[in-house]
C-alpha positions in Angstrom: 178.7 -113.9 -243.8 176.5 -111.9 -241.5 177.6 -108.4 -242.8 176.9 -109.4 -246.4 173.5 -111.0 -245.6 172.6 -107.8 -243.7 173.4 -105.7 -246.8 171.6 -108.1 -249.1 168.4 -107.9 -247.0 168.4 -104.3 -245.8 170.4 -102.0 -248.0 168.2 -99.9 -250.3 167.7 -96.3 -251.4 166.2 -95.3 -248.0 169.5 -96.1 -246.2 171.6 -93.0 -245.9 174.9 -94.6 -244.7 176.4 -97.9 -243.7 179.3 -97.4 -241.4 181.7 -100.3 -240.8 184.4 -100.2 -238.0 186.4 -103.2 -239.3 188.8 -102.5 -242.1 188.7 -106.1 -243.3 184.9 -106.2 -243.3 184.8 -102.8 -244.9 186.8 -104.1 -247.9 184.6 -107.1 -248.3 181.4 -105.0 -248.0 182.7 -102.5 -250.5 183.5 -105.2 -253.0 180.1 -106.8 -252.5 178.2 -103.6 -253.0 180.2 -102.5 -256.0 179.5 -105.8 -257.6 175.8 -106.2 -256.8 174.5 -102.7 -255.9 176.8 -100.3 -257.7 174.3 -97.4 -257.5 174.7 -97.6 -253.7 178.5 -97.5 -253.6 178.7 -94.1 -252.0 176.6 -95.2 -249.0 179.4 -97.4 -247.5 181.8 -95.7 -245.1 184.7 -96.9 -242.9 184.5 -95.8 -239.3 187.9 -95.3 -237.7 186.9 -93.3 -234.6 188.3 -94.2 -231.1 184.9 -94.6 -229.5 183.3 -98.0 -230.1 180.7 -97.7 -232.8 178.0 -99.4 -230.7 178.5 -96.8 -228.0 178.4 -94.0 -230.5 175.0 -94.9 -231.8 173.6 -96.4 -228.5 173.1 -99.8 -230.0 173.7 -101.6 -226.7 171.1 -99.5 -224.9 168.6 -100.2 -227.7 169.2 -103.9 -227.5 168.6 -103.8 -223.7 165.4 -101.9 -224.2 164.3 -104.3 -226.9 164.6 -107.2 -224.5 162.4 -105.7 -221.8 158.7 -106.5 -221.6 157.7 -102.9 -220.9 158.0 -100.2 -223.6 157.4 -96.6 -222.4 155.5 -94.2 -224.6 156.3 -90.5 -224.8 152.8 -89.6 -223.4 153.4 -91.5 -220.2 151.6 -94.7 -221.3 153.3 -97.9 -222.0 153.2 -101.2 -223.8 153.7 -104.7 -222.3 155.1 -107.1 -225.0 154.8 -110.7 -224.1 156.2 -113.4 -226.4 155.0 -117.0 -226.0 155.3 -120.1 -228.1 151.7 -119.7 -229.4 151.6 -116.0 -230.0 152.8 -112.5 -229.1 150.5 -110.2 -227.1 150.9 -106.4 -226.8 148.9 -104.8 -224.0 148.4 -101.0 -224.1 148.1 -99.0 -220.9 147.6 -95.3 -220.3 149.9 -95.2 -217.3 150.4 -91.7 -216.0 148.9 -90.0 -219.1 145.7 -88.1 -218.2 145.2 -86.0 -221.4 143.8 -82.5 -221.6 140.2 -83.0 -222.5 138.3 -86.2 -221.4 138.8 -89.9 -221.0 137.9 -90.8 -224.6 140.4 -88.3 -225.9 143.1 -89.6 -223.6 142.4 -93.2 -224.6 142.4 -92.2 -228.3 145.7 -90.4 -228.1 147.3 -93.2 -226.2 146.1 -95.8 -228.7 147.4 -93.7 -231.6 150.9 -93.5 -230.1 150.7 -97.2 -229.1 149.9 -98.2 -232.7 153.1 -96.6 -234.0 155.1 -98.0 -231.2 153.7 -101.5 -231.6 154.6 -101.5 -235.4 158.1 -100.5 -234.5 158.5 -103.1 -231.8 157.4 -105.9 -234.2 160.2 -104.9 -236.6 162.8 -104.2 -233.9 162.1 -107.5 -232.0 161.4 -109.4 -235.3 158.2 -110.9 -233.8 156.4 -113.3 -236.1 153.4 -115.5 -236.2 150.1 -114.5 -234.5 150.1 -111.1 -232.8 147.3 -109.7 -230.7 147.3 -106.1 -229.7 145.0 -105.2 -226.8 144.2 -101.5 -227.3 142.3 -99.6 -224.6 138.6 -99.7 -225.2 137.2 -96.9 -227.4 133.5 -96.1 -228.0 134.0 -93.8 -231.0 134.0 -95.8 -234.2 136.0 -93.2 -236.1 138.7 -93.3 -233.4 138.9 -97.1 -233.9 139.4 -96.6 -237.7 142.1 -94.0 -237.1 144.0 -96.2 -234.8 143.9 -99.1 -237.3 145.1 -96.7 -240.0 148.0 -95.6 -237.9 148.9 -99.3 -237.2 148.7 -100.1 -241.0 150.8 -97.0 -241.8 153.5 -98.1 -239.3 153.5 -101.6 -240.7 153.9 -100.3 -244.3 157.7 -100.0 -243.7 157.9 -103.6 -242.6 159.8 -105.9 -245.0 157.9 -108.9 -243.6 154.4 -109.6 -244.8 151.7 -108.6 -242.4 148.0 -109.0 -242.3 145.8 -106.9 -240.0 142.2 -107.8 -239.1 139.4 -105.5 -237.9 139.3 -104.4 -234.3 137.0 -106.6 -232.2 134.3 -105.3 -229.8 136.9 -105.7 -226.9 139.5 -103.5 -228.6 141.6 -106.4 -229.7 143.4 -106.3 -233.1 144.5 -109.7 -234.4 147.3 -109.7 -237.0 149.9 -112.0 -238.5 153.5 -111.3 -239.3 155.5 -113.6 -241.5 158.3 -115.4 -239.6 161.7 -114.8 -241.2 164.3 -115.6 -238.6 164.2 -116.1 -234.9 163.0 -113.2 -232.8 165.6 -110.9 -231.2 165.0 -112.4 -227.7 165.4 -115.9 -229.0 168.6 -115.0 -230.8 170.2 -113.2 -227.8 168.8 -115.1 -224.9 168.2 -118.6 -223.6 165.6 -120.0 -221.1 166.3 -119.3 -217.4 167.8 -122.5 -215.9 166.0 -121.7 -212.6 162.4 -121.5 -214.0 163.0 -123.2 -217.4 161.5 -120.2 -219.3 158.3 -120.0 -217.3 159.2 -116.5 -216.0 158.1 -117.4 -212.5 159.4 -119.7 -209.7 157.7 -121.5 -206.9 157.6 -119.7 -203.6 159.7 -120.9 -200.6 156.5 -122.0 -198.9 155.5 -124.2 -201.9 159.0 -125.8 -202.0 158.8 -126.4 -198.2 155.7 -128.5 -198.5 157.2 -130.3 -201.5 160.2 -131.2 -199.4 157.9 -132.5 -196.6 156.1 -134.8 -199.1 159.3 -136.0 -200.6 160.6 -137.0 -197.1 157.5 -139.1 -196.4 157.9 -140.8 -199.8 161.6 -141.5 -199.2 161.3 -143.1 -195.8 158.5 -145.4 -197.1 160.8 -146.7 -199.9 164.2 -146.8 -198.2 165.7 -147.5 -194.8 167.7 -144.8 -193.1 168.6 -143.7 -189.6 168.3 -140.0 -190.4 167.8 -137.6 -193.3 169.7 -134.6 -194.7 167.8 -132.0 -196.8 169.8 -129.7 -198.9 168.0 -126.7 -200.3 168.2 -123.0 -201.2 169.0 -120.7 -198.2 165.6 -119.0 -198.4 163.8 -122.3 -198.2 165.9 -123.6 -195.3 165.4 -120.4 -193.4 161.7 -120.6 -193.8 161.6 -124.2 -192.6 163.7 -123.5 -189.6 162.0 -120.2 -188.6 158.3 -120.8 -189.6 157.9 -124.5 -189.9 159.9 -125.8 -186.9 156.7 -127.2 -185.3 155.8 -129.0 -188.5 159.4 -130.4 -188.7 159.1 -131.7 -185.1 155.7 -133.4 -186.0 157.2 -134.9 -189.1 160.3 -136.3 -187.2 157.9 -137.9 -184.7 155.8 -139.3 -187.5 158.7 -141.0 -189.4 160.7 -141.7 -186.2 163.8 -140.2 -187.8 165.8 -137.0 -187.3 165.9 -134.5 -190.1 168.8 -132.1 -190.7 168.6 -129.1 -193.1 171.6 -127.7 -194.9 171.5 -124.4 -197.0 173.2 -124.6 -200.4 173.9 -121.2 -201.9 174.2 -122.5 -205.5 170.8 -124.2 -205.4 167.9 -122.4 -207.1 164.8 -121.8 -205.0 163.0 -124.8 -206.5 165.9 -127.2 -206.2 166.4 -129.5 -203.3 167.7 -133.0 -202.4 166.7 -135.4 -199.7 169.6 -137.6 -198.7 169.1 -140.7 -196.7 171.9 -141.3 -194.1 
């Protein structure tokens, strides 16, 4: 079961306490640890408080933050974590951080903090495969070495095997992290049905012209007295308000009337051309 697998993979001398809020699970966990890790028996506790244990330790909030692309740094800078099929990229930005001395010092401090944060995000999000970290360009070679050391130090706590390569002239650090299970985002989320996981959707203008082209294709293939177009309200509004002249020209060209109907449940890219 998941609780026992978690203990098998994570429980070690560095873990101070394991708190379990289910009495039934607590008994199973206690039996498991007593049998296979007797030296860690005293680490298991039953939590019987009234407040939900996830609320007590802010687990829900941490999960929400771990699913966001932007990761704020204490200095005011931030990371942008972008996971794709091919690789994961982490972009470092100074944001509002100005530093106290000069630009090189500001960049160096931001990159040091970013190296620690990036190592933590890889563990937290369970990101595997090829990872490219785009640090802010630094001219000082010693600063580059220190940032790489900080990254390696942060990755030393990682149970997954990692390999870090030297920083390129563009400030890019290529690394690999062994895939164990699916990443946090892949476990907790699914592709958006509106954009199919692209993260973007076509504009109302783009969909408008797709509809016009589909109308001309439809009337060439089938006979109809008039046409009904069902589409997202934003698309229909744009057609009626900004493309009314184009609609009139199209009606004259195909010698048929076109009616538009807004459908609230349609995504912005979805539409149907119905021949009547």
